[in-house]
Every structure is written in structure tokens, then in C-alpha cells.
N, C-alpha and C positions, 0 to 999 in steps of 0.2 A: 288252809292246809294244802300242801302241794302233792301232786302225784309224783312218784319216784319210779323211773323205769331205767333199767340197765341195757346197754347195747350188748350184742353178742360178744364183742371183744371184751368188754368189762366182765361179763359172766365167765368167760374162759379164764381170764387172768386172776380172778379171785377164788377159784376153786380151792386152792390150798390155804386160804386165809382162815377157814373155820368160823368159829363163833364171832370173831371180830367183825367179819363182813356181814353177818346176819343182823347186827344191831344198827348198822349205818343207815339203811333206808328209812327206818322209822324216825331217827333223829333228824335227818335231812328234810323229811316231810314237814316237820314242825318248824324247823329253823334252818333253811338252806343257806343263809348268809352268815352263819356262825364261824365258818372257816376262812382261810386266807384267799383273798382275790389275787388273780394273776394278770395284772395289767388292765384288765377290763372287769367291770363289776360282776358280770355274769359267768365268767370262767373262773373256777375255783379249785383249790387243792385242799384235801383233808389228809392230814398225816395220821397214819395208824402204825405205831411203832416205827420201824425203819422203812415202811412202805408208804406210798402215796396214792391217793384216790383222786381222780380228776373228774369234774362234772361241770355241767352248764345249767344255769338257772334261767328259765324263761318265765318271767313274771306274767306276761300276757297270756301264756298258755297254762299257767299254774303247774309247771312241770320242772322237775329236776331230772336231767338226763345224765346218768352215770356213764361216762364214755371210756374210761380206761383206768388201769392201775399199773404202777411201776415202782421200781426202786430208785434210790437217790442217783445211781449211776446214769439212768436213762432220763432223768428229770428234765433237763433242758431240751433235749431232742423231742420229748413228748410234748412239752409246752409249745415249742415252735410249730410242731405238726398241728396241734389243736388250733392255734391262732390262724394258720394258713387255711384251715378247712372249716371255719366258723359257719359259713353259709351252707356247707354240706350238712353239718350237724343240725342246723336250723330246719332244713328240709326233712331230715330223719325225725326230728322232734314233732313236726307237724303231722307226719304220717303216723307216728306212734299214738299221738293224741286222737287222731281220727279212728284208729283201730280200737282204742280203749272205749270210745263212746258208742 
């Protein structure tokens, strides 16, 4: 089972999602690879209605890092940003894991 942690950006963006957002972490903890990969195996997108949730799976850390949410309109811009900053997200993930332990 994976730990599931959301970034501050993610938490701000899903405030209006209601119950749909509450169920996602538990599902991802059990099966983080069930959704669509985005060019690399560990960068993934989960569609929830018309919205998209983006997250990274770190198998070595046993961590799912929920990084952001957006609509279809911002999809490509968001994906490009995540790909450019993969190393930054990795550092954030390491820090969060240390804090959790």
C-alpha cells in the first residue's frame, strides 16, 4: 500500500470538488497505476468528470504525490509544466516522506 500526500497546490484546487475528491486518495493508495500514464510511467492523470487530477507515483518511496487538478482547457499546459519540473517534485516527495516518518 502507498502513502498518498497532496501538495498545497492540489489541496487548494480540489476544495470545490466535494465528495469526489475525498474518495480518490484511498483508491490510489491501493492501486496507483490504475489511471492513464502521461509519457512516463510514474506521471499519471485521473479523470473525474470533466476535471483531471495529476499525480506522481514513487515506487521506491511507496508514495503517491497528488500535485494538481485542472480542467481540460489547461491540460496540456499542466502536463508540460509537470514534465519540466519532475526533479523538483522528487525533492518535494523526499521531504514529505521524511516528515511523515
